[in-house]
LUMDOKE-213367 format. One record per residue (C-alpha): residue in three letters; x, y, z. Coordinates in steps of 0.001 Angstrom, whole numbers, plus 500000, padded with zeros to 6 digits. Example, Ala and Ser with C-alpha at 12.3 -4.5 7.8 and 13.67 -1.06 7.14 Angstrom:
REM residues 2
ALA512300495500507800 SER513670498940507140 
REM end
This chain:
REM residues 272
MET265372402153090766 GLU264819404276087344 THR263538401281085417 LEU261270400181088347 ARG259594403887087951 LYS258902403814084974 MET257442400489084952 LEU255011402183087241 ARG254171404672085825 ALA253909403267082117 ALA251559400092084531 PHE249450403608085384 PHE249109404985082457 ALA247970401732080923 ALA245181401458083879 ILE244250404718082980 LEU243602404572079216 PHE242933400898078404 ALA241175399867081761 PRO236772399404081602 MET235624402963082580 SER233465401199085571 GLN236833400494086716 SER237967402594089388 ILE241845404327088894 ALA242664405224092688 GLY244357401832093642 VAL246484402635090862 ALA247563405960091363 VAL248083405866094888 GLY252011404839094895 ILE253246406373091889 SER256752408299093186 ILE258294410855090965 ASN261727412409092191 VAL260600415679091020 ALA258544418167092081 PRO255149419176090879 PRO254852423129088951 GLU253100425718091138 LEU250213425502090401 PRO248749427840087735 VAL246133430803087736 TYR242785430248086178 ASP239478431268085670 GLN236657428665086365 PRO234122427796083849 VAL230514428822084724 CYS228799425408086255 PRO226906424350083632 GLY223682423499085934 PRO222400422912089454 ASP224124420361091547 TYR227203420203089335 ILE230564420268091941 TRP233504421488091118 ASN236690418717090762 PRO239522421412091179 GLY242450420709088168 TYR245875419306089128 TRP249099418098087407 ALA249163414654086985 TYR252421412703085326 GLY253253410842082439 ASP255995409609079797 GLU256383413114079139 GLY256621414719082439 TYR253666416626084716 TYR250689418094082684 TRP248127419433083423 VAL244699418369083765 PRO242018421793083847 GLY239419421550086517 ILE235771420669085395 TRP232371420201086594 VAL231254416917087451 LEU227525415398088948 ALA228310413753092190 PRO228092409844092200 GLN225058410161094585 PRO223340413064096350 GLY225217414429099179 PHE228341413350098104 LEU231249415721097359 TRP234853415733096079 THR238251415308097886 PRO240843415780095915 GLY243950414193095424 TYR247328415559095793 TRP251158414902095518 GLY252555413982099013 TRP256472413817099495 SER257510410320101641 ASP260636408732101326 GLY261911410842098642 TYR259503410666096221 TYR256660412550095085 VAL253472410051095412 TRP250372410307094110 ASN247149410268096601 GLU244088409568094464 GLY240876412066094716 TYR237581410554096078 TRP233897411120096751 GLY232579411326100031 ARG229797412652102405 HIS232702414723103748 VAL235550416045101854 GLY238922414527104043 PHE242364415251103739 TYR244181416999100248 GLY247581417713101894 GLY246990421319102945 VAL247195421993099257 CYS245276425354097948 TYR243365424050094593 GLY241238427810094770 PHE237452427640094015 GLY236744426953097962 TYR239488424342098103 THR241504426072100872 GLY243875423730101969 VAL241586422604105161 GLY238131421442104498 PHE235684422600101622 TYR233967426140101354 GLY232494426000098001 GLY228772424660098966 TYR227027422279100676 TRP224115419461100672 ARG220455420480101758 HIS217777418102101096 GLY219230416864098116 VAL220287419962096482 TYR223295421466096050 ASN224001425290097162 TYR226877427350095528 ASN229043429775097480 ARG229249432697094937 SER232539434247096589 VAL234049431421095000 ASN232322429802092148 ASN231082430979088483 VAL227334430183088633 ASN224588432178086754 VAL222054432876088577 SER219385432615086111 VAL220056428783085668 VAL221502428039089365 HIS219169429158091636 ASN220101428033095031 VAL223350430352095860 TYR224756432166099074 SER227653434621099963 ARG229990433588102205 THR234005435417102153 VAL236298432872102443 VAL239703433358103156 THR243570431516101737 PRO246691431378103693 ALA248712433488101428 VAL252042431579102054 THR251244427929100357 ALA248067430000097715 ARG250358428063094563 VAL252227425063096462 SER251011422194094894 PHE252272418993096904 ASN252399418122100656 GLY255658417783102386 GLY258954418427101239 ALA261030420915100569 GLY259152424294099618 GLY255552421667100035 THR253168422647102511 LEU253393421842106002 ALA249375420355106255 LYS248696417319109079 PRO245356415986108720 THR242432417210111349 ALA240378415554113549 LYS237616415747111207 GLU239839415106107758 LEU240885411199109978 VAL237290410899110455 ALA236547411319107100 VAL239061408761105712 HIS237314405999107187 GLU233462406843105995 ARG232815404929102953 HIS233733406369099278 ILE233227406565095810 PRO235987406856093476 VAL236739408493090085 THR233849408706087724 VAL233648407333084239 ARG233172411559083192 GLN236384411950085731 ILE238154409426084109 GLN237165410195080645 HIS238297413812081405 HIS242034413134082611 GLN242358410746079581 THR241794414040076842 ALA244475415818079007 VAL246785413032078635 LYS246352413326074407 ASN246670417284074415 ARG250404418049074459 GLU250153422129075145 LEU248962420896078673 LEU252563419472079181 ALA254733421433081634 SER257572421287079280 VAL255432422676076935 ASN253814425426079137 HIS256266425996081135 GLY253730425333084043 ARG251591428148082949 PRO248597426601080752 SER247152429670078673 ALA243792430691078572 ALA243285429802075335 VAL243691426206075985 LEU242337425511079157 ALA239064427539077500 LYS239212424916074446 HIS239624421925077169 ALA236425423012078930 ALA234508422817075961 SER234729419790074986 SER233205418729078501 PRO229321419632078214 ARG226579419781080253 ALA224973416738078263 GLU227869414524077830 ALA228531414878081620 ALA225060413709082707 ARG225520411193080202 ALA228730409601081187 ASN228104410019085237 ASN224537407789084192 PHE222523410553086324 SER220678413622086108 PRO220218416609088340 HIS216739416105088047 ASP217361412364090334 HIS217598414353093741 ALA214236414882094211 ALA213080411749093191 GLN215684409969096231 GLY213318412019099059 PRO214274414432101361 HIS218401414129102531 MET219852415270105874 ASP222668418569105042 TYR225806417001104614 SER228809418967104636 ARG227390422352105495 PRO230130424821106555 ASP230413424690110464 HIS231325428360110506 GLU232772431478108524 GLN235881431811107905 ARG237358435143109361 ASP237961438277106782 HIS241756437936107377 GLY244712437709104598 ARG244291437427100582 HIS240835436534099232 GLU240644433469097321 ARG240024433948093401 
REM end
């Protein structure tokens, strides 16, 4: 069994590092099984949004030959207007922690009840919404410079304190979340897998030993995260996605996708 797991891990990272940039890693990542739980989610500051229509992809723990390593969050342009990011998550299944890859879609689906922060409370997404081809940011959970990004609003978002830093679903100590009716609908919508920029970002994290949990003890330093974020300027992200924020206007008017249906009540701990 241990040999099989090593072969699966080797195949997974070979696919990430050597596959063509246009190839999705989503199908490869699902099914990678580990018998050690990922560390808690670290507390970190979100870098400032580089410009209009960038979507926040929260950081997560990935697994390699040397154990878990942190993949920092990153601002990424959606592969097309109206699409939002559903984060991947670790889920307990038959005695192992299995990684479920994230994806792009019209609505945010199930991500294990993991509270990634910055609008991802464990259920749904409250960090922003699309309207007429333009993304609107919730300033209460996003680091936005209003002199650069003008489509903003402010809405209080709260998170369940019990699961605030739990990084996996199911098993001992994991979240107890099950997919909601809306999340089940989102599963069957058209999805777009990870973009070129997301793959490149993951590759950079793989090579950085300071992001290994065995090195940082599950708490990557602010200096390391800032250095990693500096390697992802706006122009590089736009080129990698082959997509410009200004393309939205040329697409014509769009429906108001994924706008929050209601304001969450102000009970419990405020989200970072």
